[in-house]
N, C-alpha and C positions, 0 to 999 in steps of 0.2 A: 504493500500500500504506500509506504514512504517513497519507494522508488518511482511508483506511478505519479505521485504528487510532485516529485522533483522533476520528472519528465514534463508534466503539465506546465510547471513554472518555467522550465527552459523553453518549451514551445511558445508560451505566451511572450516571453522576453524576445525570442527570435522574431515572432510575428510583429511585435511593436517596433523593433529595430527595423524590420523590413519596410513597414509603413513609413517610418521616418526617412529612410533612405529613398524610397520611392518619391516622396514629396520633394526631397532636396534635389533629386536628379531631374525631376520635371521642371523645377524652378530654375535649374541651371547650376552647375558646379564648376569649380576650377579644376585644373588637371590634377593637382595633388589630392583633392578631395575625391575625384573619380578613382584615382589609384587606391585610396583608402577603402572605397567601396568594393573594388575588385578583390582586395585582400580579405575584407569581411565576408564576401560571397564565396570564398574558397571553401569555407566550412560547409559540409553537406546539408546540415540543418538550416543554415542561413540561406543556402541556394534554394532549398525547398520552400522556405517561408517567402522568399522574394518572388518565386514563380507563382505562388498562390496569390500574392497581392496583384501581380500582373494579370492573372486569370480573372480576378474579381473586377479589375478595372475594365478588362475587355468585355465582361458580362454587363457591366454598367453601361458601356457604350452601345449595347444592343437594345437597351430600353427604348421603345418607340414613343411612349407617351411621357411628355414633360411633367404632367400632373402626377403620374405615378412616381417619377424621380423625386419631385418635391416632397411627396408624402413619405417616401422611405428616408429621405434626408432628414425630415423633421423628426421621424421616429428615432433615427440614429442619434441625432443631436440631443434628444430628450433623455437618452439613456445616461445614467450616472456614470462618471468616469471609472468608479470602483467596480462597476459591473462589466466593463468592456472586455476583460479577458474571458469572462463567461460567455459573452456574446460571440467572441471570436471562435470559441470552441463549439458553439451551437451548430448542429448540422443543418443542412438544407439550403436551398437557393436563396430564400428570402433573407436569412441571417447574413449570408455573404453579400447580398446587394446592400443591406443596411450598413454593413461595415465599409463597403466601397463608397457608399454615398457619404458617409462621414469623411472619408478621405477626400472626396470631391469638394466638399464644402471647406475642409481644412486647407486644401491646396488652393482652390479658387478664390477664397475670401481671405485666408490668413496670410499667404505669401505670394499669391498670384501665379497664373499659368504662364505669363510672359508671352501671351499671344493675343491677337486681335482678330475679330471676326469681320469679314467683309459683308457688304450688303447683299441681300438675296435678290435675284431677278428671275421671276418665274420659277420653273422647277429646278433651276441650277442650285446645287448645294452651296451653303455659305462657305467661303474660304476661311481657313484658319492659318495664321502665321506663327511659325516657331523660329525663334532667333537665339543666337548665342553671342555673347560679347567676346572681345579680345581676351585671350588667355583662358577661355572658359569652354568646357565641353558640356553638352547637354543631351540627355536621353529622354525620349518621348515614346509613350505607348499609345498608338492610335486606337480608335474605337473598334477597328476591325481586327485588332490583335497584332498588327504590324508594328515594328519598332524602328525608330529613327535615332541615330546618334549623330549629333551635329558637332563638327570640329569648331575651333575657335573662329569667331567672326563670320558665322554662316547664317543663312536664312532660307527657309523652305515654306512654300504655300501648299496647303493640303486641301483637296476637295474630294470627299468620299461620296460619289454619286451612286445611283442604283445600278448603273450599267458599267461604270468605270471608276477606278480610283486614280485621280489625276493629281500629280504633285509637280511643283515647279521650283527648281533650285535657282534662286536669284543671285546668290553669291556664296562663296566658301565651299565647304565639302561636307558630305553627309554619307553615312553608312545606312543602307536600307536592308532590313530583315523582313521579308514579305510573308505575311500570313496567306496561305493558299486559299483562293476563292476563284474557281474556274469561270464563274459567271461574271466576275468583275475584274478585268485586267488591271494590273498595277503599272501605271505609266509615269515615268519621271521625265519632265521636260527640262532641258538645259541647253540654252543657246539654240542653234539651228536644228538640232535633232532631239529625239526622244528615245528613252530606254524602256522597253516593254518586258515585263517579267511575270512569272507565276511561281510562287513558292521558292524563293532564292535569296541569296545575300550578295549585295554588290555595293560599290561606293562610286559616287560621282563628285568630281571636283571642278569648280568653275573659277577660272583665274584669268582676268582680262578677257581676251577673245577666245582663249583655249579652254576646252572642256575635256577632262580625262575620265573615262569610265573603266573601272576595274571590277572584274567578276571574281568573287571569292568562292561562291558555291552555287550550283544549279545552272541555269541557262537564261540568257537575255538576248534580245534582238535590238540593235540600235537602228532606229528608223529615220528616214529623211524623205520628205515628199518628192515623189518622182524617181527615187532610187530604190534599188533592192535592199531589203533589210540585211544588216550584217549581224550574224550570230556569233556570240562569243562563248568560249569554253572556260572552265575555271582556271584562273591564272592569266587569262587574256586581259590586256590593257589597250584601250583604244583612245587616241588623242585626236580631236577634230576642232575645227573652227567654223566660222560662218561660210567658208568657201569650199573646204575640202577636208579629207582625212589626212592628218599630219603624220601619224605614226601608229603602228600596231605591233605589239611585242608581247612576250610572255614574262611575267614577274612572279616573285614569291608572294603569295597571298598574305602570309604571316607578316612579312616586312611591310607590305603595302598598307595593312590595317593596324600596324603597331600603335599608331596614335590613339586608337580607341582604348588601349590598355595603359595609357599614360607614359608611353615610351616612344622613342624615335630610334629606328634601326637604320644604320647607314652601311653600305657595302661599296667601297671605292667611290663614294660620292664626292664630287667637287666641293671644297670647303664653302665657296660662295653659295652654292645651292643648299648645302646643309644649314648654313646660317639663316638663309631666308625662311627655311622651315622652322628653325628654332625660334625665330623672332615672332612667330605667330603666338607663342606662349610667353616669351621673355619680356619682362618690363623691369628695368630699362632694356632697350635693344642692344644687341652685340653688333659690332662692325669691324671690318678689317682695316688695319692701318697701313697695309702694303698690298697693292693690287696684284703683285706677283704671287700672293698666297691663294688667290681665288681658285685656281685649278688644282690645288693640293688635295689629293684624295684622302678621304677620311672613312675609316671603318670602325664600327663600334655601336654600342647601345647606350643611349642616354635617357635617363628618367627626366622628363620635362618638369620644370618648376621655376624657381627663381633664377634670375640671370646669373648671379654670382656662382651658383652651383654648376650651371651649365658651362660657365667660363672656366671654372676649375677642372671640370671633366675634360674640356677641350685641351687645356694645358697639360693634362696627364696623357692624352692621346697623341698630341703633336708638340713640337718644340715651339710653343707659343707662350706669351705672357699676357696677362689681362691687366688693364689699367683703367680705372674709373675716370671719366672725363667730366669737365665742368658742365657740359650740356646734358648730363644724365646718362649718356651712353657708356658702354664698356668697350674700350678699344683693344683689339687683339693684334699684337705685333710679334715678330720673330724674337725668340730669346737671344740674348747676347751670347754669342759663341755657339748658338744652337744650330 
């Protein structure tokens, strides 16, 4: 009996921690906090608790009547906080929706979803915007169960219609984990082309005029009006602009998606390119004091975070020294005698 009670307490604690993490991730987190979450989720009980929270949120999104949503939200909020663990253990769909409704109000009113809804026009579903600030990663679970992970400084518009799930990446980078729904294709628009997927994992990056599509798992087709769709296999990466296909190559999916785990992995990457990626998270930014260093290849794994830590890591990998500047930047120069 004592063992069962202890297990219940541990389960309640994991459920409450999972709810807090879910709320924080939807509101947006920094890279360090995202890494802390991934460490927390490594525990099997924590992973199960978080998966249950995601499931409840998905079920909440399937409620078709706003009046029923308000009713369950009111019931959930009326429950005494001391009774919440018992409510969490209560079996059945209604108890789960009540718990999820509590989360909806806590997130939507308490800390904000960080999104705005566009105006409705006829049967067109309202657009919902999800954004992340500089140095911030953000995870979002959509009403259909699909998941988005936004890289720093990114924005995605989402429209979940009856016949199609249409998303538009306006800037930055996002990882899409698509919930299977054969009746509603999942289409991501970015620049001149669109990516169509069913039950897959892929990421899209939009930078200036160039768009990069990387398939991590499953299958996608990159479409352009008047052209034959290009099908990608896992590990394929396609780069295009408004006029043409720039490049198609095969990459390591783990390296390409390392940013989602709070790390940056470089394999013989030119230093200037690596710094551009680091500066998405670094504040103050890092810059080179000698243009001849730009093509220096760098290989290694860096945990993204504060600029000083990244500068120290670079100094350990390469013969560089870091010098804080009056303008707030950190200047990287060759070590004397290096």
